[in-house]
C-alpha positions, 0 to 999 in steps of 0.5 A, spaced: 518 443 528 519 447 521 516 453 520 516 457 512 519 465 513 513 470 512 515 476 508 514 482 512 512 489 508 515 495 510 510 500 511 509 499 518 516 502 519 514 508 514 508 511 516 509 515 523 505 513 528 501 518 533 495 518 538 488 521 536 486 524 541 480 522 547 474 526 546 476 528 539 469 526 536 468 522 530 471 527 525 478 530 526 481 536 522 488 537 519 490 543 516 496 543 511 500 550 510 500 552 503 507 555 500 508 562 500 512 566 494 510 572 490 507 570 484 512 573 479 520 573 479 520 580 477 517 585 482 518 592 483 523 595 487 523 602 488 529 607 489 529 611 495 528 618 494 531 624 497 527 629 500 527 634 495 523 629 490 518 626 495 515 630 502 517 623 505 524 622 502 527 616 505 521 614 509 517 614 502 515 605 501 510 601 499 508 595 503 507 589 498 501 583 501 504 577 502 499 571 502 499 565 506 493 559 505 492 552 507 488 547 506 483 543 510 483 535 510 478 532 514 479 524 517 475 520 520 477 513 525 476 506 523 476 499 526 479 492 524 478 485 528 481 479 528 479 472 531 484 466 532 482 458 531 478 455 537 483 451 542 482 447 548 486 447 554 485 438 554 488 438 548 495 441 550 496 435 554 496 430 549 499 433 543 507 431 542 512 437 544 505 442 545 509 448 547 513 448 542 507 447 537 503 453 540 509 457 540 509 456 533 502 458 532 502 464 535 507 466 532 504 465 526 498 469 528 501 475 529 505 475 523 497 475 520 495 480 525 501 484 522 500 483 515 493 485 516 494 492 518 500 494 513 496 491 507 491 496 510 497 502 511 499 501 504 493 502 500 490 509 505 497 510 501 496 509 494 489 512 496 492 518 498 498 518 493 498 523 486 497 517 481 500 516 474 500 511 468 505 508 464 504 511 458 506 515 453 502 521 455 506 521 463 502 526 467 499 526 474 492 525 477 491 528 484 490 523 490 484 521 493 485 524 501 479 529 501 473 524 499 471 519 503 473 518 510 475 513 513 478 511 506 474 506 502 476 498 502 479 499 495 483 504 492 480 509 487 482 507 481 477 511 476 482 516 474 485 510 470 478 507 467 474 514 466 479 519 469 484 523 465 490 518 466 487 511 462 489 504 462 497 503 463 499 501 455 507 501 457 512 498 462 516 503 467 521 506 464 527 511 467 524 516 463 518 516 467 521 515 474 526 522 472 520 525 470 517 524 477 523 525 481 523 532 477 516 533 479 517 531 487 523 536 488 519 542 485 514 540 490 519 540 496 518 533 498 525 532 500 525 538 504 522 536 510 524 531 516 523 525 512 527 521 518 533 519 514 528 516 509 530 520 503 537 523 502 541 526 498 545 523 492 550 525 486 544 526 482 540 530 488 535 527 493 534 520 492 528 517 494 526 510 496 521 506 491 517 501 492 518 496 487 517 489 485 523 484 484 522 483 477 521 490 475 526 493 478 531 488 474 527 490 468 529 498 469 536 497 466 535 492 461 529 496 458 534 501 456 541 500 453 545 506 454 543 506 461 544 499 462 550 501 459 552 507 463 550 503 470 555 497 468 561 502 466 560 506 473 562 500 477 567 497 472 572 497 478 567 494 483 568 486 480 564 482 484 560 487 488 558 490 481 550 491 482 549 490 476 551 483 476 548 483 483 543 477 486 535 479 484 532 483 490 539 486 492 537 494 494 540 498 488 540 506 487 539 508 480 539 516 479 534 519 484 531 512 487 533 507 492 530 501 490 526 498 495 525 491 493 517 488 495 516 480 493 508 482 493 508 489 489 500 491 488 497 488 482 490 489 478 485 486 472 482 490 468 474 487 468 470 490 462 464 491 462 459 485 461 466 480 461 466 474 465 474 472 467 475 465 469 482 465 472 485 459 475 492 458 478 498 456 474 502 457 480 503 449 482 500 447 489 497 454 490 491 452 485 484 455 484 479 457 479 474 462 480 469 465 475 468 472 476 463 477 471 462 484 472 455 487 471 456 495 470 447 495 471 448 493 478 455 495 479 458 489 482 463 484 481 460 477 483 464 471 484 463 464 484 467 463 490 466 466 496 472 470 499 476 470 493 475 477 491 471 483 493 463 483 491 460 490 491 466 493 488 465 501 487 465 503 480 463 509 477 463 508 470 460 504 464 467 501 461 469 496 467 473 496 473 480 495 476 480 489 480 486 488 486 489 481 485 490 478 492 497 476 492 496 470 497 490 465 498 488 461 502 489 453 501 487 446 504 491 442 499 493 436 502 500 438 499 500 444 504 496 442 510 493 436 512 489 440 517 487 447 517 488 452 513 495 455 509 496 461 505 500 461 499 502 465 493 496 466 488 498 462 482 493 468 478 497 473 481 503 471 478 500 470 471 500 477 467 498 475 460 492 478 459 487 472 457 480 476 460 475 474 455 468 471 456 469 464 459 477 464 457 481 462 462 489 464 464 493 470 467 489 476 470 495 481 473 495 485 468 498 492 471 502 493 477 504 498 482 509 502 484 510 507 489 515 513 491 515 513 499 515 519 504 513 518 511 510 526 510 504 523 506 500 522 512 500 519 519 497 514 522 493 516 529 492 510 534 485 511 539 487 510 546 482 508 550 479 510 556 480 504 561 478 508 568 473 511 569 470 515 576 465 509 580 467 504 574 471 498 574 472 497 566 476 491 563 482 494 559 482 495 552 488 495 547 487 498 540 493 496 536 492 489 535 495 486 541 492 479 542 487 477 548 486 470 549 479 469 551 476 463 554 469 460 556 462 463 552 465 469 551 470 466 546 463 462 543 457 466 543 454 469 537 461 466 532 458 461 527 459 453 528 459 455 535 451 454 536 449 450 542 457 450 545 457 451 552 464 451 556 463 452 564 470 449 566 474 455 561 477 450 557 476 453 550 478 459 547 481 463 542 485 469 541 482 476 538 485 483 537 482 489 534 485 495 530 482 503 532 485 508 528 485 514 523 490 516 518 491 524 518 493 527 511 499 531 512 503 532 505 500 527 500 502 530 494 509 528 496 506 520 495 507 518 488 503 511 485 505 509 478 501 503 475 504 500 468 503 494 464 506 488 466 510 485 460 507 477 459 512 472 461 517 471 454 523 467 456 529 467 451 531 459 450 537 456 447 536 450 442 540 444 443 543 442 437 
């Protein structure tokens, strides 16, 4: 038995976890206490007066008002269910090395379970965070934590299509990150208890940056002066020089520690009335999907079910940013001989901006990096009520713990199982569910920068 490694995201470790109180209802409020400071650095201090000058003498004093404010954030819980494939007990006696096979089977569905959660945590972080576009007028738009609750399925990207930001026109640069670090310092993002996620370095606080492998490497290459300074500062390190370390190694550049993400979030811009026909360039991860954006209907229609979201939220007549999945399900004989395998989406790997009616080619034109801070929000897990007076309740778990359910409970009401009965409870499948809420704490401490991916262009050496 051999298994391929699965990439594990960092979101589960970043986002703090708490409990959603029982009986708290469907909507809760959290309060962010605003900073309090004088509105001028030149306040009027009065000289102490003697009795001869004032009836109250030294007791004469003027008390100036100090203001404190709070911001109310409402949030609501949400749920999500998972179901594994149907298995039969009698098959366990027939398969060769059955115990070893099912051990790896369960490991795989557990990894998928965790990815469902980490994907959601990452999307909520992007929704709550302030956003910027890599452009010559680099600026920020406030995150959407005070809007729809629970947070929507799709990260609200309208700031890039109809809002103040506009679509990115540039690759990410260190200058943009320097500006981001300055803004975060001014907001006090490094002053709270971040459980060591944010440390102090020679240039001040060092923020973790969730960044793709290629973009991390390009940051040094995009700026010749920065590359030279960085290289010379480590001349004595020889083979440990971060400039020549292998791709994927962590590095600290100025105020950011690069946390390498093998599957950064990527989007495609779909103009109104445009049909995109994108096919894979990724070997055995082949797919061919036609998607048409219709502004009148406000939907993105698909040529293949399950490949792209439908009813994508739209609030403009220009177009939408469509998230391109990093993985797709494959039944290709090169990947599996039975069942379904998750493979890297070749479309996600192709940034060449060919998006025309009936055209084909790459569509993943835009990529995001996120400045990480555990103070942005807290995940509150709902605690089930597993006992009540004069009631015998089935114990429940709302944090994705797998339950193996057998008999008709595993069959009835599920597609493909019509008419099947299991009186001996030989057949079963795994079920899991999540119920949690996302309480905003300091959303302004989170940052997401969207930049334009450069097309694949490689240096070549001509043979003589």
